C-alpha distance (Angstrom), angle and dihedral (degrees) to the residues before:
residue distance angle dihedral
M1 . . .
D2 3.83 . .
N3 3.76 120.4 .
N4 3.80 89.4 179.8
L5 3.79 91.3 67.0
R6 3.83 110.3 99.1
V7 3.79 118.9 -164.0
L8 3.81 123.1 -165.5
V9 3.80 119.2 -159.8
A10 3.80 117.8 -174.5
T11 3.80 116.7 -153.6
D12 3.78 136.6 -169.7
Y13 3.82 90.5 173.3
S14 3.86 91.8 -108.6
T15 3.81 121.1 139.7
A16 3.79 91.0 -102.9
A17 3.83 92.4 49.1
Q18 3.81 91.8 49.5
T19 3.78 90.1 53.3
A20 3.83 88.1 54.1
E21 3.80 89.2 48.4
R22 3.82 93.3 52.7
Y23 3.79 90.4 46.1
A24 3.80 92.0 49.2
I25 3.81 93.7 47.7
S26 3.78 92.1 53.2
F27 3.84 92.4 43.5
V28 3.82 92.3 50.4
K29 3.78 93.1 45.9
H30 3.81 91.6 50.2
T31 3.81 95.1 45.6
G32 3.78 99.2 36.9
S33 3.79 90.4 -126.9
Y34 3.82 130.0 140.8
L35 3.79 124.7 -95.0
I36 3.77 128.8 -151.3
F37 3.81 117.3 -165.6
M38 3.80 111.7 -158.1
H39 3.77 133.3 -173.4
A40 3.82 126.8 -177.8
Y41 3.78 120.9 -153.8
D42 3.82 140.9 176.5
S43 3.83 114.2 -108.5
S44 3.81 91.1 -165.3
K45 3.80 85.8 84.7
A46 3.81 88.1 70.8
S47 3.81 112.1 111.9
E48 3.75 143.6 171.3
K49 3.78 88.6 -74.1
I50 3.82 93.9 53.8
S51 3.78 129.2 25.9
R52 3.77 125.8 -140.3
E53 3.82 90.3 -102.4
G54 3.79 89.7 46.4
L55 3.78 89.8 51.1
R56 3.81 91.0 49.7
Q57 3.80 91.7 51.0
K58 3.80 90.7 48.7
K59 3.79 92.0 50.5
L60 3.84 90.8 48.0
E61 3.79 92.1 49.7
D62 3.81 90.6 49.1
L63 3.83 91.1 50.1
K64 3.80 93.1 48.3
A65 3.80 91.5 50.1
H66 3.79 90.8 46.9
C67 3.78 93.2 49.9
H68 3.82 92.8 45.7
K69 3.79 88.8 55.0
A70 3.84 93.3 45.8
I71 3.81 90.6 51.0
E72 3.79 91.8 49.1
K73 3.81 90.3 49.4
A74 3.79 87.5 55.2
G75 3.82 88.0 59.4
L76 3.81 93.6 -107.8
K77 3.76 136.5 118.8
P78 3.81 117.3 -128.3
G79 3.82 89.7 -113.8
E80 3.79 90.5 58.4
L81 3.78 92.9 64.8
M82 3.81 128.5 60.3
Y83 3.79 105.0 -136.5
E84 3.79 147.9 130.6
T85 3.79 135.1 -158.3
I86 3.80 127.0 -136.4
V87 3.79 134.4 177.0
L88 3.79 122.6 -160.6
D89 3.76 131.4 -168.1
G90 3.79 115.6 -129.2
P91 3.80 145.7 48.6
V92 3.79 111.9 -20.7
D93 3.83 97.3 -125.1
Q94 3.79 94.1 48.4
R95 3.80 93.2 46.6
I96 3.83 94.3 48.4
K97 3.78 90.4 50.3
W98 3.81 92.3 47.1
E99 3.81 94.5 47.6
A100 3.84 94.2 44.0
E101 3.80 91.1 53.6
T102 3.82 96.6 38.8
A103 3.80 93.9 47.1
D104 3.80 91.5 45.1
A105 3.81 91.0 -124.4
S106 3.85 116.0 -164.4
L107 3.83 93.5 -160.9
V108 3.78 136.4 11.9
F109 3.81 118.4 -148.4
M110 3.82 118.4 -156.9
G111 3.79 133.3 169.6
T112 3.78 121.2 -125.0
H113 3.79 135.4 -167.0
H114 3.79 123.4 -126.3
A115 3.76 108.8 -115.3
K116 3.78 134.7 178.7
G117 3.78 139.2 -163.0
L118 3.78 122.3 -9.0
S119 3.79 91.4 -5.9
E120 3.80 88.1 72.6
K121 3.81 91.0 65.4
L122 3.78 93.1 41.7
F123 3.81 93.4 45.3
G124 3.80 108.0 117.4
G125 3.79 98.8 175.3
H126 3.75 125.7 154.2
T127 3.81 95.2 -114.8
W128 3.81 94.8 65.3
K129 3.78 92.3 42.5
M130 3.76 91.0 54.1
I131 3.82 92.3 47.5
K132 3.79 86.3 57.4
K133 3.79 96.5 46.0
L134 3.78 106.4 37.4
R135 3.79 126.0 77.7
I136 3.80 87.4 -158.1
P137 3.84 124.5 90.8
I138 3.79 113.2 -95.6
L139 3.82 124.8 -158.5
A140 3.82 110.5 -150.0
I141 3.79 106.3 -156.3
P142 3.81 119.2 -159.6
E143 3.76 121.6 -139.5
N144 3.82 116.1 -79.6
A145 3.85 92.9 16.2
L146 3.78 114.4 148.1
F147 3.79 124.8 -160.9
K148 3.73 121.3 -117.8
P149 3.79 128.6 165.3
L150 3.75 109.4 -75.2
E151 3.82 115.6 -104.0
H152 3.78 104.6 156.3
V153 3.77 127.2 23.4
V154 3.83 123.9 179.8
F155 3.81 121.8 -149.3
A156 3.82 111.7 -158.0
A157 3.80 99.5 -137.0
Q158 3.79 120.6 -161.9
G159 3.82 94.6 171.0
R160 3.82 99.3 -107.5
E161 3.76 121.2 149.5
G162 3.78 90.1 -128.9
E163 3.82 90.3 63.5
I164 3.80 94.6 65.3
S165 3.80 97.1 73.6
A166 3.82 89.6 44.4
I167 3.84 89.9 52.9
N168 3.77 88.9 50.2
F169 3.81 90.7 50.9
I170 3.81 94.2 50.4
A171 3.85 91.6 43.7
S172 3.80 91.6 54.6
F173 3.80 89.1 47.0
L174 3.80 92.7 49.9
E175 3.81 93.2 52.0
K176 3.77 85.3 80.0
F177 3.77 90.0 60.8
K178 3.81 97.5 34.2
A179 3.79 86.0 -131.9
D180 3.78 128.7 164.5
L181 3.81 115.7 -108.2
T182 3.80 117.4 -156.1
G183 3.79 120.3 -167.0
L184 3.80 101.3 -151.2
H185 3.80 121.7 -164.5
V186 3.82 117.3 -168.7
I187 3.76 115.4 -148.8
D188 3.79 128.3 -168.7
Y189 3.80 96.4 -143.5
S190 3.77 91.7 -163.8
L191 3.82 88.5 64.8
A192 3.80 103.1 24.3
D193 3.76 121.7 107.7
E194 3.78 138.2 -177.1
T195 3.82 91.0 -91.0
E196 3.78 92.8 61.2
D197 3.78 91.7 47.5
N198 3.80 92.2 49.9
L199 3.81 92.1 47.9
F200 3.78 91.3 53.2
R201 3.81 92.4 47.2
K202 3.80 87.8 54.9
F203 3.81 89.4 49.2
E204 3.80 90.5 50.4
K205 3.81 91.5 50.3
N206 3.81 90.7 47.8
V207 3.84 91.2 52.0
N208 3.80 93.7 48.2
E209 3.80 89.8 52.4
K210 3.79 93.6 50.2
V211 3.86 102.3 33.1
K212 3.82 116.2 61.0
Y213 3.77 105.6 -161.5
D214 3.80 119.3 129.2
K215 3.81 93.4 -157.0
L216 3.78 93.5 58.8
S217 3.77 118.7 109.5
F218 3.78 137.4 161.8
K219 3.81 130.9 -132.0
R220 3.75 137.0 177.1
T221 3.76 125.6 -144.1
N222 3.76 134.1 174.0
G223 3.82 132.4 -125.3
K224 3.75 140.9 154.7
T225 3.79 86.1 -113.2
V226 3.81 134.3 11.9
T227 3.81 89.5 -113.8
E228 3.79 92.4 52.0
G229 3.81 92.3 47.1
L230 3.78 93.1 51.1
E231 3.79 94.6 45.5
T232 3.80 92.1 48.6
Y233 3.79 91.8 50.5
C234 3.81 92.0 48.8
Q235 3.80 90.5 49.3
E236 3.81 93.9 49.6
N237 3.80 96.5 43.0
T238 3.80 135.5 47.4
V239 3.83 103.0 -102.0
D240 3.82 122.1 171.2
W241 3.83 98.0 -175.8
L242 3.78 134.4 10.8
V243 3.80 112.6 -150.2
M244 3.80 123.9 -158.8
C245 3.75 134.9 173.7
H246 3.78 121.2 -134.9
E247 3.75 124.8 -155.8
Q248 3.80 128.3 -134.9
R249 3.78 99.4 -122.2
T250 3.75 120.5 -146.3
L251 3.79 123.0 -124.7
L252 3.81 90.8 -106.2
E253 3.77 92.6 51.1
R254 3.80 91.0 49.1
I255 3.78 91.0 54.5
L256 3.81 99.0 40.4
I257 3.84 98.4 37.5
P258 3.80 107.3 37.0
D259 3.81 94.3 166.7
L260 3.78 125.5 139.8
S261 3.82 110.8 -94.7
I262 3.79 116.8 -111.3
T263 3.81 89.2 -134.5
R264 3.80 90.4 54.2
K265 3.81 92.6 49.6
M266 3.78 90.9 51.1
S267 3.82 93.4 47.2
F268 3.81 87.8 59.6
N269 3.81 100.1 38.7
T270 3.77 109.1 38.8
N271 3.81 124.7 90.8
V272 3.85 87.2 -159.0
P273 3.84 119.8 84.9
L274 3.79 108.3 -98.0
L275 3.79 120.0 -143.9
A276 3.78 110.0 -157.8
V277 3.81 112.2 -159.5
P278 3.81 123.1 -174.5
D279 3.80 117.5 -117.1
Y280 3.82 113.0 -94.0
Y281 3.76 89.6 14.5
D282 3.79 116.5 175.2
P283 3.81 116.9 161.9
K284 3.84 89.6 -149.6
Y285 3.76 89.9 64.2
A286 3.80 100.5 30.1
D287 3.81 93.2 119.4
L288 3.78 89.6 64.0
W289 3.80 89.7 71.7
K290 3.80 89.6 64.3
L291 3.80 87.4 70.7
F292 3.80 91.3 63.6
K293 3.80 123.9 75.0
P294 3.81 129.0 -165.3
D295 3.81 112.7 -93.4
A296 3.77 92.6 -120.2
E297 3.78 121.7 16.5
Q298 3.76 89.2 -171.8
L299 3.79 88.1 66.8
Q300 3.79 95.8 49.5
D301 3.78 94.5 106.7
E302 3.79 96.6 41.8
F303 3.81 96.1 94.3
């Protein structure tokens, strides 16, 4: 389908990571894209018995054997899949970011655990950290998810200008699948007024003028919270992917508005794969984001 599409899947061999591996293998096989298996490790475990280079070679051999087995389990032969394996020494988050940018990855696939209650706010997993750090779309894949050709994708629309380019990106991607794309806006009817409705209608009109995709439609639904509304819709309808934009928050916003991101809540709650796309995302200009740094690196793990 698209041999220019490069998918990076990071693995630590956990159950969640193996789910992401299976999903990525099926996705790459179906789309004809290219897959990069990556594993990060800690070279401080090298010793007198094994050198740093010896440890790297051992980690690479382990990854190759693991991937070979995963591909066979998917019913494929290694030659039927375009892929490579790479191991990198260092912290997982930093290595994923480095490899994604260096390898010019189009998408990053990561597994995620389903969490509830207080554990959501305490959850410090790699998936959410990478969603914050990367200016590349990340697909957060829940445990036990299985890939099937995309037929219906929901974009959680809040009506921000930065969402329009992201909608255009996902629409161009979905043309390959001929999938329906629903722009879903969740409204708390107890608080909503005519102004909000008019603003979203203007947003909808703006999107339709700029995004040319005949399988794009918009819907409104209600919920006590945005998270609840999205989850209810996904439960009541057949949804293959849920897409959300995430903003790059300024230092002032981080200090004054220390709330839990909607995208983060959804990445922990949903049983549907969640594609997190940066605001104003355009793959043609993705390198421009490398020029911008977070306002305060010391706050990078605060949310």
